[in-house]
Backbone as CSV, one residue per row, in Angstrom:
resi,resn,N_x,N_y,N_z,CA_x,CA_y,CA_z,C_x,C_y,C_z
1,MET,96.564,10.769,21.481,95.821,9.697,22.053,96.091,8.627,21.305
2,LYS,96.600,8.504,19.820,96.852,7.403,19.502,98.171,6.595,20.048
3,PHE,98.984,7.408,20.676,100.297,6.852,21.125,100.089,6.575,22.330
4,ALA,98.699,6.855,23.398,98.450,6.082,24.402,98.009,5.133,24.139
5,SER,97.209,4.919,23.133,96.463,3.576,22.700,97.491,2.311,22.459
6,ILE,98.423,2.821,21.319,99.461,1.912,21.151,100.183,1.509,22.400
7,PHE,100.639,2.350,23.216,101.336,2.122,24.442,100.562,1.125,25.379
8,ALA,99.471,1.355,25.475,98.389,0.423,26.520,98.272,-0.830,25.871
9,LEU,98.305,-0.806,24.516,98.417,-2.269,24.142,99.603,-2.826,23.981
10,ALA,101.057,-2.380,23.829,102.162,-3.006,23.741,102.567,-3.405,25.253
11,LEU,101.962,-2.887,26.101,102.613,-3.536,27.489,102.285,-4.758,27.734
12,PRO,100.802,-5.125,27.704,100.786,-6.799,27.798,101.539,-7.332,26.741
13,ALA,101.917,-7.068,25.729,102.925,-8.264,24.966,104.209,-8.194,25.462
14,VAL,104.690,-7.188,26.042,106.105,-7.261,26.721,106.047,-7.916,27.740
15,ALA,104.971,-7.863,28.871,104.799,-8.599,29.981,104.626,-10.183,29.612
16,LEU,104.072,-10.322,28.624,103.625,-11.774,28.192,105.100,-12.404,27.615
17,SER,105.720,-11.963,26.865,107.140,-12.238,26.227,107.934,-12.737,27.404
18,GLN,108.042,-12.063,28.535,109.106,-12.493,29.500,108.851,-14.045,30.162
19,THR,109.073,-14.856,29.534,109.231,-16.069,30.442,110.215,-16.545,30.906
20,VAL,110.306,-17.560,31.899,111.611,-18.165,32.495,111.428,-19.991,32.741
21,THR,112.281,-20.682,32.367,112.052,-22.239,32.703,111.813,-22.994,33.954
22,THR,111.740,-21.757,35.159,111.587,-22.377,36.572,109.976,-22.466,36.724
23,ALA,109.792,-23.106,37.789,108.218,-23.703,37.819,107.545,-22.157,38.284
24,SER,106.199,-22.369,37.688,105.485,-21.002,37.611,104.887,-20.975,38.890
25,SER,104.493,-19.696,38.995,104.083,-19.062,40.610,102.923,-19.752,40.847
26,ALA,101.887,-20.154,39.937,100.908,-21.267,39.942,101.020,-22.286,39.912
27,THR,101.499,-22.968,41.276,101.681,-24.144,41.288,100.687,-25.107,41.734
28,PRO,100.810,-26.305,40.755,99.544,-27.188,40.889,99.295,-27.792,42.821
29,SER,98.086,-27.523,42.955,97.641,-27.932,44.315,97.684,-29.734,44.246
30,SER,97.302,-30.079,45.624,97.391,-31.590,45.695,96.185,-32.379,44.694
31,SER,95.041,-31.405,44.287,94.184,-32.070,43.530,94.616,-31.985,41.730
32,GLY,95.750,-31.086,41.342,96.075,-30.983,40.038,95.785,-29.928,39.437
33,THR,95.003,-29.229,39.907,94.644,-27.907,39.561,95.479,-26.705,39.993
34,PRO,95.604,-25.471,39.160,96.685,-24.540,39.498,96.110,-23.988,40.594
35,ASP,96.944,-23.188,41.414,96.653,-22.530,42.451,96.491,-21.004,42.056
36,LEU,95.171,-20.406,41.885,94.811,-19.186,41.398,94.612,-18.153,42.349
37,SER,95.285,-18.420,43.477,94.784,-17.133,44.554,95.577,-16.021,44.048
38,THR,96.790,-16.113,43.626,97.477,-14.632,42.819,96.687,-14.069,41.983
39,CYS,95.975,-14.888,41.011,95.552,-14.529,40.135,94.209,-13.531,40.282
40,GLU,93.383,-14.484,41.047,92.201,-13.738,41.963,92.686,-12.448,42.505
41,GLU,93.638,-12.246,43.173,94.185,-11.117,43.878,94.346,-10.039,42.819
42,GLN,95.304,-10.346,41.703,95.018,-9.501,40.746,94.055,-9.000,39.841
43,ALA,93.384,-9.893,39.529,92.261,-9.713,38.721,91.257,-8.927,39.261
44,GLY,90.776,-8.696,40.562,89.884,-7.944,41.027,88.690,-8.471,40.470
45,PRO,87.812,-7.332,39.732,86.504,-8.178,39.453,86.325,-8.824,38.171
46,TYR,87.718,-9.308,37.701,87.628,-10.448,36.772,88.168,-11.524,37.219
47,ALA,88.119,-11.952,38.545,88.450,-13.024,38.933,87.997,-14.267,38.388
48,ASP,86.815,-14.349,37.912,86.108,-15.539,37.300,86.706,-15.714,36.131
49,ALA,87.513,-15.052,35.672,88.427,-15.353,34.130,89.548,-15.882,34.540
50,CYS,90.063,-16.302,35.843,91.389,-16.603,36.024,91.777,-17.791,35.347
51,PRO,90.781,-18.818,35.704,91.049,-20.151,34.858,91.402,-20.048,33.058
52,GLN,90.917,-18.724,32.868,91.214,-18.697,31.327,92.336,-17.560,31.049
53,CYS,92.727,-17.015,31.751,93.581,-16.053,31.663,95.196,-16.422,32.277
54,GLU,94.788,-17.010,33.415,96.089,-17.625,34.278,97.443,-18.019,33.243
55,PRO,97.026,-18.895,32.419,97.752,-19.404,31.420,98.707,-18.693,30.630
56,LYS,98.280,-17.418,30.646,99.180,-16.457,29.556,100.389,-16.132,30.357
57,CYS,100.221,-16.018,31.538,101.326,-15.683,32.346,101.943,-16.913,33.187
58,GLU,101.700,-18.281,32.888,102.285,-19.289,33.501,103.943,-18.963,33.006
59,GLY,104.915,-19.548,33.937,106.122,-19.529,33.742,106.746,-17.943,33.518
60,SER,105.949,-16.848,33.487,106.433,-15.535,33.491,107.533,-15.363,34.615
61,SER,108.558,-14.390,34.141,109.424,-14.123,35.181,109.231,-12.987,35.998
62,ALA,107.968,-12.474,35.622,107.325,-11.174,36.400,105.846,-11.748,36.241
63,TYR,105.476,-12.830,37.153,104.402,-13.111,37.007,103.041,-12.432,37.436
64,GLU,103.238,-11.642,38.756,102.225,-10.610,39.260,101.849,-9.546,38.020
65,GLN,103.320,-9.200,37.442,103.323,-7.911,36.762,102.566,-8.325,35.410
66,CYS,102.802,-9.713,34.917,102.096,-10.152,33.789,100.465,-10.110,34.149
67,LEU,99.890,-10.647,35.176,98.720,-11.000,35.711,97.899,-9.493,35.445
68,TYR,98.555,-8.639,36.081,98.455,-7.024,36.142,98.120,-6.376,34.688
69,SER,98.982,-6.759,34.007,98.949,-6.327,32.558,97.555,-6.951,31.819
70,VAL,97.646,-8.295,32.215,96.593,-8.667,31.246,95.143,-8.312,31.633
71,PHE,94.966,-8.071,32.979,93.598,-7.657,33.684,93.600,-6.253,33.346
72,SER,94.621,-5.566,33.242,94.531,-4.079,32.885,94.154,-3.869,31.561
73,ASN,94.706,-4.863,30.566,94.095,-4.768,29.225,92.817,-5.082,28.921
74,ILE,92.295,-6.058,29.827,90.786,-6.369,29.681,90.027,-5.193,30.133
75,ASN,90.431,-4.443,31.230,89.539,-3.510,31.625,89.763,-2.253,30.642
76,TYR,90.764,-2.205,29.988,90.405,-0.985,28.938,89.553,-1.618,27.735
77,ILE,89.911,-2.548,27.416,88.824,-3.288,26.405,87.303,-2.924,26.538
78,GLU,87.230,-3.433,27.924,85.684,-3.085,28.233,85.582,-1.730,28.327
79,SER,86.060,-1.072,29.079,85.896,0.342,29.065,85.556,0.947,27.625
80,GLN,86.328,0.658,26.677,86.270,1.118,25.455,84.942,0.590,24.518
81,CYS,84.512,-0.559,24.863,83.352,-1.224,24.656,82.010,-0.526,24.992
82,TRP,82.194,-0.277,26.353,81.024,0.365,27.007,80.900,1.808,26.477
83,GLN,81.887,2.490,26.443,81.829,4.031,25.654,81.340,3.936,24.363
84,HIS,81.472,2.808,23.663,80.997,2.948,22.208,79.481,1.920,22.353
85,GLY,79.033,1.936,23.310,77.613,1.190,23.483,77.540,-0.084,23.579
86,GLY,78.773,-0.844,23.560,78.498,-2.102,23.341,77.667,-3.145,24.432
87,GLN,77.483,-4.211,24.281,76.764,-5.145,25.043,78.017,-6.661,25.135
88,ASN,77.416,-7.077,26.394,78.414,-8.223,27.016,80.175,-7.681,26.893
89,CYS,80.549,-6.596,27.402,81.547,-5.876,27.283,82.717,-6.742,27.985
90,LYS,82.206,-7.176,29.230,83.108,-7.985,29.900,83.699,-9.331,29.290
91,GLY,82.613,-10.010,28.961,82.900,-11.144,28.023,83.485,-11.024,26.808
92,ILE,83.556,-9.765,26.014,84.259,-9.708,24.863,85.618,-9.183,25.150
93,ALA,85.819,-8.748,26.103,87.345,-8.405,26.697,88.044,-9.487,27.078
94,ILE,87.425,-10.222,27.846,87.995,-11.530,28.417,88.594,-12.233,27.007
95,ALA,87.184,-12.539,26.458,87.754,-13.337,24.899,88.839,-13.045,24.007
96,GLN,88.670,-11.497,23.881,89.788,-10.898,23.235,91.037,-11.055,23.824
97,VAL,91.300,-10.872,25.072,92.652,-10.785,25.822,93.229,-12.436,25.818
98,CYS,91.975,-12.884,26.342,92.468,-14.499,27.149,92.132,-15.512,25.927
99,GLY,91.516,-15.201,25.065,91.258,-16.411,24.122,89.872,-17.231,24.397
């Protein structure tokens, strides 16, 4: 079980470390705010966290995979929190992963 936990926590770090110097997939719209539609698709029930979490994947060469990793990690932390009787687990998980 320890290996699985370490593996689950290492995947987001690998995905986040892959950056590229080309334009981000979350290109600014005419209003100057990023287009979060791809993030919201990947985020599912955590779509409200896209403005906070999407910058972690800006410029990533594997943008969608990075988002998937971020939100999978949030889901994992939230699940662990609930299993241990936590309160406000979604907010805690988002804060822990996305700052």
